[in-house]
FILODO-970797 format. One record per residue (C-alpha): y, x, z. Coordinates in steps of 0.25 Angstrom, whole numbers, plus 5000, padded with zeros to 4 digits. Each point is the difference from the previous one (the first is absolute). Example, Ala and Ser with C-alpha at 12.3 -4.5 7.8 and 13.67 -1.06 7.14 Angstrom:
residues 2
+-------+------+------+
| north | east |   up |
+-------+------+------+
|  4982 | 5049 | 5031 |
|  5014 | 5006 | 4998 |
+-------+------+------+
end
This chain:
residues 262
+-------+------+------+
| north | east |   up |
+-------+------+------+
|  5000 | 5000 | 5000 |
|  5010 | 5012 | 5003 |
|  4998 | 5005 | 4986 |
|  5002 | 4986 | 4994 |
|  5014 | 4999 | 5007 |
|  5004 | 5013 | 4995 |
|  4996 | 4997 | 4986 |
|  5008 | 4987 | 5001 |
|  5013 | 5008 | 5005 |
|  4998 | 5010 | 4989 |
|  5000 | 4988 | 4990 |
|  5013 | 4995 | 5005 |
|  5007 | 5013 | 4999 |
|  4994 | 5004 | 4987 |
|  5003 | 4986 | 4994 |
|  5014 | 5000 | 5004 |
|  5003 | 5014 | 4994 |
|  4993 | 4996 | 4988 |
|  5009 | 4988 | 4997 |
|  5012 | 5008 | 5004 |
|  4998 | 5013 | 4992 |
|  4990 | 4996 | 4990 |
|  4990 | 5011 | 5004 |
|  4987 | 4991 | 5001 |
|  4997 | 5004 | 5014 |
|  4990 | 5011 | 4997 |
|  5008 | 5012 | 5005 |
|  5000 | 4993 | 5014 |
|  4986 | 4994 | 5000 |
|  4992 | 5012 | 4995 |
|  5004 | 5010 | 5010 |
|  4999 | 4990 | 5012 |
|  4987 | 4994 | 4995 |
|  4995 | 5015 | 4999 |
|  5004 | 5002 | 5015 |
|  4993 | 4986 | 5005 |
|  4988 | 5003 | 4992 |
|  4998 | 5013 | 5006 |
|  5002 | 4995 | 5014 |
|  4989 | 4989 | 4996 |
|  4991 | 5011 | 4995 |
|  4997 | 4991 | 4988 |
|  4996 | 5011 | 4989 |
|  5005 | 5014 | 5002 |
|  4996 | 5004 | 4985 |
|  5007 | 4988 | 4994 |
|  5012 | 4997 | 5010 |
|  5011 | 5002 | 4989 |
|  4992 | 4993 | 4989 |
|  4999 | 4988 | 5010 |
|  5014 | 5001 | 5004 |
|  5005 | 5001 | 4985 |
|  4991 | 4989 | 4995 |
|  5003 | 4990 | 5011 |
|  5015 | 5003 | 4998 |
|  4999 | 4997 | 4985 |
|  4993 | 4987 | 5003 |
|  5011 | 4996 | 5010 |
|  5011 | 5003 | 4990 |
|  4994 | 4989 | 4991 |
|  5004 | 4990 | 5010 |
|  5013 | 5006 | 5004 |
|  5004 | 5002 | 4986 |
|  4998 | 4985 | 4997 |
|  5009 | 4996 | 5012 |
|  5011 | 5010 | 4997 |
|  5000 | 4997 | 4985 |
|  5002 | 4985 | 5002 |
|  5012 | 5003 | 5009 |
|  5006 | 5009 | 4990 |
|  4998 | 4991 | 4989 |
|  5007 | 4989 | 5006 |
|  5012 | 5008 | 5001 |
|  4999 | 5004 | 4985 |
|  4999 | 5015 | 5003 |
|  4986 | 5003 | 4993 |
|  5002 | 5006 | 4986 |
|  4988 | 4994 | 4993 |
|  5002 | 5007 | 4987 |
|  5000 | 5013 | 5007 |
|  4987 | 4996 | 5008 |
|  4993 | 4996 | 4987 |
|  5003 | 5014 | 4994 |
|  4996 | 5009 | 5011 |
|  4988 | 4992 | 5005 |
|  4989 | 5004 | 4990 |
|  5002 | 5015 | 5004 |
|  5000 | 4996 | 5014 |
|  4987 | 4993 | 4999 |
|  4993 | 5011 | 4992 |
|  5005 | 5011 | 5010 |
|  4995 | 4992 | 5012 |
|  4986 | 5000 | 4994 |
|  5001 | 5015 | 4998 |
|  5006 | 5003 | 5014 |
|  4989 | 4992 | 5007 |
|  4989 | 5008 | 4993 |
|  5007 | 5013 | 5003 |
|  5002 | 4996 | 5015 |
|  4985 | 4997 | 5001 |
|  4997 | 5015 | 4997 |
|  5009 | 5006 | 5010 |
|  4996 | 5003 | 5014 |
|  5007 | 4991 | 5011 |
|  5007 | 5013 | 5006 |
|  5006 | 5003 | 4986 |
|  5005 | 4986 | 4998 |
|  5006 | 5001 | 5014 |
|  5008 | 5013 | 4997 |
|  5004 | 4995 | 4986 |
|  5005 | 4987 | 5006 |
|  5008 | 5008 | 5011 |
|  5007 | 5009 | 4990 |
|  5004 | 4989 | 4991 |
|  5005 | 4991 | 5011 |
|  5009 | 5011 | 5005 |
|  5005 | 5004 | 4986 |
|  5003 | 4985 | 4997 |
|  5007 | 4999 | 5013 |
|  5009 | 5011 | 4996 |
|  5003 | 4994 | 4986 |
|  5004 | 4987 | 5007 |
|  5009 | 5007 | 5010 |
|  5007 | 5009 | 4990 |
|  4999 | 4993 | 4987 |
|  5011 | 5004 | 4990 |
|  5007 | 4990 | 4992 |
|  4995 | 4998 | 4986 |
|  5008 | 5004 | 4988 |
|  5007 | 4987 | 4995 |
|  4995 | 5002 | 4985 |
|  4985 | 5000 | 5004 |
|  4992 | 4988 | 4996 |
|  4985 | 4996 | 5001 |
|  4991 | 5007 | 4990 |
|  4994 | 4994 | 4988 |
|  4986 | 4994 | 4999 |
|  4992 | 5013 | 5000 |
|  5009 | 5006 | 5011 |
|  4999 | 4988 | 5009 |
|  4985 | 4998 | 4998 |
|  4998 | 5015 | 5004 |
|  5008 | 4998 | 5012 |
|  4992 | 4988 | 5004 |
|  4987 | 5008 | 4998 |
|  5005 | 5011 | 5009 |
|  5005 | 4990 | 5011 |
|  4987 | 4992 | 4999 |
|  4991 | 5013 | 5002 |
|  5008 | 5005 | 5012 |
|  5002 | 4987 | 5006 |
|  4985 | 4997 | 5000 |
|  4996 | 5014 | 5005 |
|  5010 | 4998 | 5012 |
|  4998 | 4985 | 5002 |
|  5014 | 4995 | 4996 |
|  5005 | 4988 | 4993 |
|  5008 | 5009 | 4990 |
|  5014 | 4996 | 5005 |
|  5002 | 5013 | 5007 |
|  5000 | 5007 | 4987 |
|  5005 | 4989 | 4990 |
|  5012 | 4997 | 5009 |
|  5006 | 5014 | 4999 |
|  4996 | 5001 | 4986 |
|  5008 | 4987 | 4996 |
|  5012 | 5004 | 5008 |
|  4999 | 5014 | 4993 |
|  5001 | 4991 | 4987 |
|  5012 | 4993 | 5005 |
|  4993 | 4987 | 5003 |
|  5008 | 4992 | 5011 |
|  4994 | 5003 | 5014 |
|  4996 | 4986 | 5004 |
|  4994 | 4997 | 4986 |
|  4993 | 5013 | 5001 |
|  4994 | 4997 | 5014 |
|  4996 | 4986 | 4995 |
|  4993 | 5004 | 4987 |
|  4993 | 5011 | 5008 |
|  4995 | 4990 | 5009 |
|  4995 | 4992 | 4989 |
|  4993 | 5012 | 4994 |
|  4992 | 5002 | 5013 |
|  4992 | 4988 | 4997 |
|  4992 | 5004 | 4987 |
|  5000 | 5014 | 5006 |
|  4994 | 4996 | 5013 |
|  4990 | 4991 | 4993 |
|  4995 | 5011 | 4991 |
|  4999 | 5010 | 5011 |
|  4993 | 4991 | 5009 |
|  4989 | 4997 | 4990 |
|  4999 | 5015 | 4997 |
|  4998 | 5003 | 5015 |
|  4989 | 4989 | 5001 |
|  4993 | 5005 | 4988 |
|  5000 | 5015 | 5004 |
|  4997 | 4997 | 5014 |
|  4989 | 4990 | 4997 |
|  4988 | 5010 | 5003 |
|  5007 | 5009 | 5009 |
|  4992 | 5004 | 5012 |
|  5003 | 4999 | 5015 |
|  5010 | 4989 | 4998 |
|  5003 | 4991 | 5012 |
|  4996 | 4985 | 5001 |
|  5009 | 4990 | 4994 |
|  5004 | 5008 | 4987 |
|  4999 | 4998 | 4986 |
|  5001 | 5013 | 4993 |
|  5012 | 5007 | 5007 |
|  5006 | 4987 | 5005 |
|  4999 | 4997 | 5015 |
|  5002 | 4985 | 5001 |
|  5003 | 4999 | 5015 |
|  5013 | 5009 | 4998 |
|  5003 | 4993 | 4987 |
|  5000 | 4986 | 5006 |
|  5008 | 5004 | 5012 |
|  5011 | 5007 | 4992 |
|  5002 | 4990 | 4989 |
|  5001 | 4989 | 5010 |
|  5013 | 5006 | 5005 |
|  5005 | 5007 | 4988 |
|  5000 | 4986 | 4992 |
|  5010 | 4995 | 5011 |
|  5008 | 5012 | 5001 |
|  5002 | 5005 | 4985 |
|  5009 | 4988 | 4996 |
|  5008 | 5004 | 5013 |
|  5001 | 5014 | 4995 |
|  5005 | 4995 | 4986 |
|  5011 | 4992 | 5006 |
|  5004 | 5011 | 5009 |
|  5001 | 5009 | 4987 |
|  5011 | 4991 | 4995 |
|  5009 | 5001 | 5013 |
|  4998 | 5013 | 5007 |
|  5006 | 5014 | 4996 |
|  4990 | 5006 | 4990 |
|  5004 | 5015 | 5004 |
|  4998 | 4998 | 5015 |
|  4986 | 4994 | 4997 |
|  4996 | 5011 | 4991 |
|  5004 | 5011 | 5009 |
|  4992 | 4993 | 5012 |
|  4988 | 4998 | 4991 |
|  5001 | 5015 | 4995 |
|  4999 | 5005 | 5014 |
|  4988 | 4991 | 5003 |
|  4993 | 5005 | 4988 |
|  5002 | 5014 | 5004 |
|  4994 | 4997 | 5014 |
|  4988 | 4994 | 4994 |
|  4998 | 5011 | 4989 |
|  5001 | 5011 | 5011 |
|  4989 | 4992 | 5008 |
|  4991 | 5000 | 4988 |
|  5001 | 5015 | 4997 |
|  4997 | 5003 | 5015 |
|  4988 | 4991 | 4999 |
+-------+------+------+
end
C-alpha cells in the first residue's frame, strides 16, 4: 500500500508538469520509478526497462488528457503534428528495440547524463534567430525520427525534445508546448508497444507485468495524472514561463545526478 500511494503522488506531480510544460512526464516518472522499483527489489536486471516501459504507458493516458485541454484553447498546430508524427513513430519503434539490448545500469547513466544536459539547455537556452523556420518534409521527418528514437530509449513522450526544437524554429511558445503534448500520444503508444514486444519473453520479471509494463504502478500513476494534466495545461496559460522552466531545470539536475550516483 505504501508504494501505491507513492505511485499516485508521482502521477499527480508528473501530470501537472506534463500539462504545464509539454514534457510528457517521463523525465520525472522514469527516475522516480527506478528508485521505487529498486526499493521494492522488483527485478535488478530490468529495473530501468520496467521504469521506462511503464512510464511510456502512463504517458499515453497523460497525453490524451493534456491534448484535450490544449486543443480546447486552440493551441495545437495539427498540420505540424501530421508532418512530424511519421518520423516520431518510426523512431519510437527503433528506440524500444535498442533499449532492450542495453543493460539496466547503462540505461540509468545515459538517462542521467541526458537529463542534466537537457536541464542546462532549458535553463540557459538562447533566443533563436528571427529568420529561422521549420525545415521541409525531409528535415522534419528526420528530426521526428531522432526525437522518437531518443524518447523511446529514455521513456519520454518526446516533448522534452520537440518543444525546444519548435522554439528554436520560432514556433510561438504556447503553440510549441501544446503541439509537443499532442506528439506525445503517438510517440508513447508506439514506444509502449515496443516495450511490450521486446520484454515479452524477458526472464525474471515480477508478477503483474506485460513485457516491460508494471501494471500496479501504471494504474496508480494514471489515476492521478489524468486529473492533474489539465490543471497543468491551465497553469501554463497563467504562470510565468521563465520561472517555471528554471524551477524545472533545477529539479531535473537533481534527478539526473541521483541517476548517475546509482
